[in-house]
N, C-alpha and C positions, 0 to 999 in steps of 0.2 A: 859425392866425395871430391876432394880437391885433387886435381891432377898434378903429377910431378912436373916441376918447371925445369926445362932444359932445352937447349937448342938442338941437340942431337936426338933424333927420334928414339923412343924406347921400343921395346919389342914385346909389349904386353900381349899383343894379339897371339903370339905363339904359345904363351901360357894358357890362354883360353882355348886355343885349338887342342892343346894336350888334354884338357879336361873333356872336350867333346870326343876326342879319340877314345878315351876310357869309356865314356857313355856308349859309344858304338860297339866296342868290344863286349860290354856287358849285355847290351840288347841282343847281340847275336848269340851269346852264350844261352840266353833264355829262349831263343828261337831254335837253336840246334840241339839243346839237351834232349828234346823229344826224339830227334833222329838217332842220337846215340842210344837212347833207351828203347827204341822202337822194337828191336828184335826180342828183348826180354819182356817188354810190355805185351807184345803180341802173343807170346806164349802164356804169360800169366793171366791175361784177360781173354784168351782164346779167340784172337782176332784173325780173320782171313786177310789176305793181302789187299783185297779191295776195301775192307773195313779199315785197315791200317792206312791206306791211301787217304781215306776221308778224314781220319784223325790227324794225319800229317798236314792236311789242307785246312784244318779248322782255324788255325791262327790266321791264315790268309783271308778267310771269309770276312772276319771282322776288320783286319788290318787294312785290306784293300777298300772295303766299303766305307771306312771312316777316314780315308785320306783327305777328301775334300773338306769335311768338317774339321779334321785335324789341322789342315792348312789354315782355315779360318781362325781356329783357336790359337794357332801359333802367331797369327797376325795381331790378335787381340791381347794376349797375355804375354808377360815377359818370360824369357827363357829360363831365368833363375828359378822362379817359383814353379812354373809349369813342368819343367824337366824333373825337378826334385819330386813333385807329386807323382809323375808318371813312373819314375824309377822305383820309388818306394812302394807304390800300389801294385805294379806288375811283379815286383819281387815277392810281395805277400802272396799273390796268386800263385807264383812259382812254388813257394813253400807248400801251398795247399794241395799241390799235385800228389803229395804222399797219401792223401786221404781217398784217392780214387778207388772205386770198387767195380767200375764197369765202364762201358763205352760212352754212356750218356754223360756221366760226371766228367770223364776225361775230355770229351768234346767240348763241354761247357767251359772248362778251365782253359782250354786252348783258345776258345773264342774270347774269353776275358783277357788273356795275355795279349792277343792281337788288338783288342779294343784299347788297352792302356798304352801299348807301344805306338799306336797310330800317329800321334803328333810328333814322334821323335825326329823323323827325317825332315819334315817341314821346319821344325825348330833348328835343326842343324844348318839348314840352308839359310835361315834368317840370321843365325849367328855369324856364319861365314860372310854373308852379304854385308853385315854390319861392321865386321872387324877387318875385312881384307879388301884392298883395291882390286880392280878388274884384272890387272896383269899378274896377280898372285893367286887368283881364285881357283883355277884348276888345280894348282899345286896344293892349296889348302884343302880342297875337296878330296884330292887323292890321299892326303895325309890322314884325314879323319875317317874316310871310307876304309883305308888300310887297316883300321882298328878291328874290323870284322874278320880280316884274314890273319893278321898277326896274333890276335887273341885266340882264334880257333886253332891256328897252326901250333902254338905252344901249349895250349890247354887241352887239345883233343886227346893226347896221350894220358893226361891227368884225369880227364873225364872217363876214359876207358878204364883206368885203374880203379877209380872211385866206384864205377859201375860193378866191376868184378868183385871188389871187397866189401862194398856197402850196399850193393843192389841199386836198382833204379830209384828207390826212395832216397838213398843217400845222395844221388846225383842231383835231384831236385832241391834237397835241403842245402847242399853246398852252393849251387848257383843262386838260389834265392837269398841266402845270407849275404853273399858278395854284393848283390844289387842293393839290398837294404842299407848296408853300411855306406856304399858309394853314394846313394841318393842324399844322405846327410852331408857327406863331404862336398858334393857338387853345390849344394845350397850355401855352404859356408864360404866357398872360394870363387864361384863364378860371379862376374859383373858385366853389364853392358858397357860399351866404350865411354859414355858420358858419366857413368857411375863408378868407374874403376879408379882406384888410388894408385895403380901401377902404370898408368898410361900418361904421357905428357902431351902438351899441345902440339908439339912437332909431329908426333905419331898420329894424332887425330887429323892434323892437316894433311899428312901424307895419305892416310886412308881415304879421306873425303875427296881430295883432289884426284885420286885414282879411281873414283867411282864407288867407294864404300858408302853405304846408306845407313846412317845411324841418327840422322836428325829429323826423322819423321815425327812431327809434333802431335801430341794427343792422338795416338794411333787408334784408340778405341772409337773416338767420335768420327775420325776420318773414315775408318773402315765401315762404320754404320751406313755411310752414304754410298760406299762402293760395293758392298756385298749385294749386288743385284743379279737377278737371274740373267739379265742381258749380258753381264760380264762373263758369267759362267758359260752361257751359250756361245759367246764369241771365242772363248778359250777352246771350246770343243769344235769350232768351225774352221779353224786355221789348218790348211794343208800342211804347212811347215811343222806345226805342233803335232799333227797326227803322225807325221813321219817319225818324230822323236818319240811319241808314245809307243808306236809299234816297235821301234828299235829297243826301247826300254823293256818292253814285254819279253823280247828275245834275250836280252842280257840277263834279266832276272830268271828266265826259264833255266838257263844253265846253272845259275847260282842256287836256285831252289832244289835242283837235283842233288847238289853237294850238301845242302843243309838238311835234307830229309832222307833220301833213299841211299845215299852214298855209303854210310856205314853198313847198311843191310846188304848192299851190293858186294862189299868186300867180304863180309862174314858168311853170307848164305850162298852167294853165287860163285865167289872166288875162294871160298872155304878157308879163309884166314882166321887165326885165333883172334879173340876180341882185343886183347892187348896189342898184338901185332898190327891189327887193322887200325888201332888208334894211332900208332906211330907212323904208319904209312900214309894215313889220311892227312897228316900234317903237311906232306910234301905238296900236293896240289894247292893247299891254302897259301903256302909260302910262294908258290909260283904265281898265284893270282895277285898277291901283294906286290911282287916284283913288277908284274905287268901294269898294275894300277899306278905305282909310283913312277915308272918309266914314262907312261902315257901322260901323267899329269905334268911332270917337269918338262917333257918334250913339247907338249902343247903350249905351255906358258913361254918356253924359249922361242918357239916359232912366232908367237904373238909379239914378243919383244924385238924379234928380227924384222918385223913388219909384214909377215905373211898374212894372207887374208884369213878371216875367221873360218871360212869354209874349209881351208886347208888345215889351219892350226888346230881347230876343235874337232872337225869331222873325220879327218884322215885316220887318227889313231883309233877312233871308235869303229870305223868301217873295217880297218885291218884286224882289229881284235875280234869282231864278230865273225869275219871270215875264218880266222884262226880257230875259233871255237868249234868249227865243224870237224876238226881233227879228233874229236871225242869218239867218232865212229871207228877210229883205228884200233881201239881196245877190243872191238868185236872180232878182230882177225888174228889174235894172238892169245896163247895161254901162259905166256911168260909174264910173271907178276911184275917184273921190272919194266917191261914194255907197256903193260897195262897202266901202271902208274905214270909212265912217261907220256902216253897219249892223253890221259886224264889231266895231267899237269899242264901239258901244252894247251889243251882246250881251256883250262881254267886261267892260264896266263892271258889268253886272248880275252876271256871274259873280264879279267881285271883291267885290261887296257880299255875296254869299252865302258867301264863304270865311271869314267869322268863325265859321262853324259849328264850328270847333275849340273854341270856348268851351264848347260843350255837354259836351265831355269833362271839363273841369274842374268843371262844374256837376253832372253826372250820376254821375261816378266815385266809387266808394268811396275813401276817403283812401289806403288801402293797395293799391289796384288801379288807380291812375291809368294806369300803363304798359300794363296788360292791356286796359283799356277803350279807351285810345287806340289800341292795336294793332288791336283788332277794328274800331273805327271807321275807321281808315285802311285796313285790309284790305278792308272792304266798299266804301269809296269808290274805292280803287285797282283794283278789278276792272274799272273803266272803262278803265284804262290797257292792259288786255288786249283788252277787247271793242271799244272805239272804233277803234283803229288797224286791226284786222283787218276790222271791219265796213265801214269806209270804203274799205279796199283792194278789197273785193268791189263796193261801190257805185259806185266810180269807174273800174272796169276798162275801161268803154267810153269814158272820157275826160270824163264829165259829173259835175261836183261838186254839182249841184243836189240829188239825193237825199241826199247826205251832210249838207248843211246842214239839210234838213228833219229828218233823223234826230237831229241834235244839238239842234235847237230843240224837238223833241217830248220829248226827255229832260228838258229844262228844265221843261216843263209838268208832267211826272210828278213831278219833285222838289218843285215848289211844292205840288202836291196832297198829297204825302206829309207835308209839314210841317203842312198845314192839317187833314188828316183823320186821320192816324195819330199824329203827335206830340200834337196837341190841347193841352189844358191841361196844363202841367207839374206833375206831382205826385210826391210822395216814393215812391221804389221801395226796398223793403227786401231786402237780401241774406239769404237763409236761413242759419241756423247760424253767423252771425257777428254781432258787435256793430256792424259797420260798415254804413252805409246809403248808398245813392246820394243824395247831398246835392242835392236839388232843391227850391227854394223858389219861391213865387209870391206874394211879399210885395207888398202894395199900397203 
């Protein structure tokens, strides 16, 4: 398409970011609906807490395992078609949840949901890397990741009400239809920078001069030469990247507690009504959103002020991971207001640490952004398998206190990983290619 001609840069990138924001919100609705339905599903299907833990982890088995292939697919195919395909197909699978009659069929459908959502975050990272310059990227990531929290904060009470009046079947029908309709809208409105009719040359120049990557020619043929096991091996052998991987596992551990067991914690352990739990559960999600946005804008501001990458990008993440340890404070009070306060404070910290996706853009080779993002998301989302299952075993006696200690301890491990393994950010060279992991530590 022909770009708008004007000397003043347009702001088309923000319109595309808004579309990604909605994608993220919908993807997390379809990850969280099982957590909202868990208590009722467990009763209807006669599931033990351990069995329920495995069901809650089923999404993660496929989602984590397919992050590397998902990253490669995101590199090969355009975001417009691929995202539309994923949105529509995982929404159809969500609708199919109403047909479950036992643990096997439910486990299979959660696996299918995880499979079809697997490319989503590598696609998100490719879009932001294409549409935004380096000095706006953390803010852009914070904005689209906030979709998962804003969506859940405002929709959790609605999901609870739907569950009460339409049952868990109505919950899956509602969330499935929303995704199905949005998949069509996405296809109609999203465009890459060079294909957009709403962007002018001045904005394209601004993005490209700032480090935005949208001129990778004939991506399919280029990637065919770069998808080598030697590249995968190198991405797994970097100490700096391992520090980021472990940190992301810790960040996602806290997140997956809230996405899976949190509603059950409020209803069964804190004895709240289902509708009241829906309203109160929105508070930690709002806190996480606030932490995420604060961290993203603060990090970009520090970059613009000339602070080093180590300070500007790492400090908010480390502080957030340390703050997530405050979740254990809920173990020492029976006051619901204080319980929600400690959980919200911990999730605020988790939100701060979620700008960690910026390291994919900073550390990735220009032509391996999808692959590096896939490995990063694979390592982080191993927590989507480990955490639901581990909590299922920890709470089988009815006590959630060990589960909160487990989540808090992982936050401390993540902070230590960024401090001692990531260390000072330095350039990492990919052998046998002219591409390097672009890491700067400019003063």
